[in-house]
N, C-alpha and C positions, 0 to 999 in steps of 0.2 A: 523262200523254202529251198535252202541250199546248204548242205553240210560243210561245204568248203568256204563259205562266206566268213570273213574274219569279224564281221559286225553282227550279222543276223542269223548265224547258224543255230543259235539257241531257240529260235522260234519254232523249229520242228518239235522239240521236246515240249514246248508250251502247248502246241496244237494237240499232241497226243495225250497230254495230261488232262486237258480240258475236255477232250473227246470222251473221256470216261463218264462224263455227267450228261451226255446227250445221246439221243437215238441216232442222229445224223448230223454231221458237220461238213459244211462246204467252205473251202478256203479259196479266197480270191486274192492272189498274190501278184506282185509286180514282176517277179522273176523266179524261175525254178532251176534247180540243178539236181544234184544227187540227194535223195531224201527217202525216208521210210515212214509211212504213217499207218495208223490203225485202220482196220477194215471198214469202219463207219465214216471214214474221212475221204472226201474227194477234193482234189486240188485243181484249180484252174489258174492260168497265168494271163494277165492282161498285157504282158510284154511292155511294161512301163519303161520309157527311156528318158533319162534326165536330159533336159534341154529341148525336148520335143513335146511341149506341154499340150498343144492343141490335139495332135494325133494321139498322144498317150491318154489324155482325158477322154477323148471320144471312144477309144477302144475299151477303156475301163468302164465307162458309163453304160455302153451298149452291152458289155458282158454282164455287168451287175444286173441290168434290167432283165436280160434273158434268164439269168439264174433266179432272179426274184420271182419271175412268172412261173418257172418250173418248180420252185420250192416254196413251201409256206414257212418262211423264216419266223421264228419266235423271238430271236434276239440276235443282234449283230455286235460283235466285239472287234473294234478296229485297233489293231496292235501296232503302235509306232507309225501310224499312217494318218497324220492330222489332215493333210491335203485331200487324200482320197475320202476320208471320213466327212470332210466339209462338203465335198461334191455331192454325196448321197444323203447327207443329214436332213435336208428339207424334205426329201422323198420319204425317208423312214419316219419322219415326224407326221407327215400327212397321212401315211398308212398305219400309223400307230405301232410301228415295230420298235421294240426296245433297242436302243443303240447307245453303246458306251465306247469311249475312246481311252486307250492306254497311252499316257504321255509322261515322259521323264526327262524333261529339259528345263533349265532355268530361263531359257530365252522365250520371250513372248512374241506372238505373231497373229496375223489376222485370221488364219485358218483355225488356230486354237480357239480364239474368241468366238468365231463363227460356230464351231462345234459346241462350245460351252452353252451357247444359246439354243441350238437346235437339238442336241442329243439329250439323253436322259442323265448323263453324267460323265465325268472324267475320272479315271483311275490312275493313281500315281504311286511311286515307290515310297517317298518320304515327303514330309511337309515342305521341304525345300526344293523338291524336284518338279514343281509345277508353279508357274508365276501367278496363277489364279487362286484366290482363297474364297471359297463359298461352300454352301451346303451341298452342291452338286459335285464337289471334288472329294474323292475317297482315297485315303492312304492305306495301302495294302501290303507294303513291303516289296521285296524283289523275289525272283524265281530262279534260284540256283538248284540244279539237279544234284542232290547229295549222293545219289547212286553213281554218278559220274565223277563228281569232285569229292572223292573220299579222303579222309584224313590220313596223312602219311604216318608211318609207324614210329619214326625217329624224330627227335628234335635236333636241328642243326645248331651246333655250338662249338667254337665261336662263330659268329656271323661274319662271313666274308664274301659269299657269292650272292650278289644282288641281281634282280631281274625285273624287267617291266614288260608287260604284255598288253598290246592294244594298237590302235591305229597310230601310225607315225605322222601325226599332224601337229601343227604349231601349238594347238590348245593343250596337248599332252605334256608340253614343256620338257621334252627330253634333254634339251640343252641345260636346263636348270638342274635336272637330276645328275647329269655328268659333272657339272660344276660342284654340286654338293658332295658327291662321292670322291671327286678329286681332292677336296679338302680333307676328307676322312683318310685318304691314302697318305697324307703327310705324316700320319702317326701309325698307319698300318698299310704297307704296300702290298699286302696279300689280297686286298679287296679287289674284286672284279665286278664288271657290269655287263649284262646281256640285255639287249632290247629286242623283243620279238614282235614283229608287225611291219606293215607296209603303209604307204600313203593311201588315204581313202579315195583320192581322186586326183586328176591331173593338176589341179590348183595347188596341191600340197607336195608335188614331186620336187619342186625347186627347194623347199625347206629340207626335205630328206637328203637330196644331193648335196646341198650346202653343208649339212652337218656331217654326213659320212665323209665327204672330202676333207673337211676340217680335221677330223680325228683319225682318218685312215691313210690318207695319201701323203707320203713324204714325212710321216711322223712315227715315232715309236710309241704307239698306244695299244699295246697288246692286251691291256686289261679291259678294253672295251670291245664288245662283240655285237655286231649288227646281224640279226637273223630275219629271214622272211617269215610271214605268218604261217601257222601250222593248222592242220585240221583240228576241230574242236575236241574230238574224241581222244586225241593224243596229248592235249594240253595238261590234264591233271598229272599224268606221269612225268611230263616234262618239268612241271613246277617242282616236283619232289627232288629234282637235282640241284635246287637252289636253297639258299638260307633265308632270304628275305625278299619280299616284293616291295619295290620302291615306286612311288607314284606322286605326281605333281599336278594332276588335273584339278582345276579350281571350280569346275561346274557342278552339276548334280552328281549324286552318288553313282559311281561306276560299278557295274557287275564284276569287273575284273578284281577289284579289291576284296569283294565279298567271296569270290571264288578262291582267292589266295588264302583268305582267313579260314575257310572251310577245309582247305587242303592242309592247314596247320602251319602256314608261313606267317611270321610277323610281317605287318604292313607298316612301312614308314611313309607317311603322306602328309600333305598340307591341306588336303580336302576337308573343308569345314564340316560337311555332313558326316563323313566317316568319323572324324574326331568327336563330333557331338554324340555319336552313338557309342563308340568304343573307347574314346579318350586318348590322351597323349601317352607317350612312352615315359614321360616324367611321372612316375607312379605316385609321387608325393603330391602332385598337382595335376590330376588328369584333365581338368577343365581348361588348362592353359593352352594357348595357341602359339606355336613357335615356328621358326623358319625350318626348312627341310634339313639344313645342316644340323640344327639343334635336335630335331627329332631323331636323326640318325645317331647323333652323339649320345643321347639318352638311351637309345636302344642298345648301342654297343657297350654301354657301361653297366647293363643289368647282368646279374649273375644267373647261372643256369636254372636254379631253383625258382627264382622270381619270374624268369622268362617262361618256364613251363606253366606256372600258376596263371600268369597273365594270358597266355595262349589258350589255356583251358577256359578262362572266363570269356574271352572273345569268341571262341568257338561256340559256346552255349548260346550267346546272344545271336550269332549269325544263324545257327540251326533253328532257333525258335522263331525268328521273324523273317528270314530270307531264303528259306528252302522251298522248292517247287511245289510239293504236295500241299503244304499249308497255304501257300500263295493261291493256288488254284481253288482251294475250299473257300477262301475269303472272297475271291473274285466271283465264284459261282453264287455265293450267298447274296451278293449285290445284284448280279444279273437276274436272279430269280425272285428278287424282292417284289 
């Protein structure tokens, strides 16, 4: 529950949207920062600290038991917290409290399997964003706040200013993005690239430093710009300054590419889930899978009329299946089943 978190700031909006459907909502979070919640929401922090499992687990469990005794919970929704959900899931099952976990990762793990057995179900964004397939897994789309991520008024053409927003971790393949755009610059040296985000933890700092040193120190690479993460509420306006969102994460469907789509930016990516939903920039063969270089090449070859038509098509898909209010209604329907 922190507006300044580059990964989890959207959870505040999710809490407030879901709070519309309940008389009272209690949030038990691992960390708090700056946040604003509805009047019927109360927030407690267990001060969960990575690497301190025993003390963090103890604090979390004691606080949960205290809150559970003080409140008559009818349903528990564990959002992106498979470990904490696993800790309390045997308790919620014994006391017959409905308990659902939100999980959107391709990676499998013991905590997820444990939750699958003990909870009432697992909610996920797409069929490819949960490694478990069963009747207890519900696909409900993503939750993008379209009041925040509003569509920009103009279509950028020609496409020259590329941007990536997200954690600066190896899995995001920023080096692959730079390589692909460098190839495009061989025919159009007006192309620029900005990456906005920071390493998510100490283990990824070395990757960040290696890449920034490679492209910034002692070299003339003025077309590349490395920026720190920005508050979530400033991101939509920032995105409107660019022509295209470029993306090379190969895991589950990122919120970032959906946010960019709803802002009205074309998205060039090799993410299979995004391509399965929206298709390739090869408009004659949308189902094809290409390298990032080829996706960018197809995008840059499209005329403005076709670009506008395709952006309209993608926007409608994103608005229908991946906006916050619709997502909350689908989730509530399952929780109240």
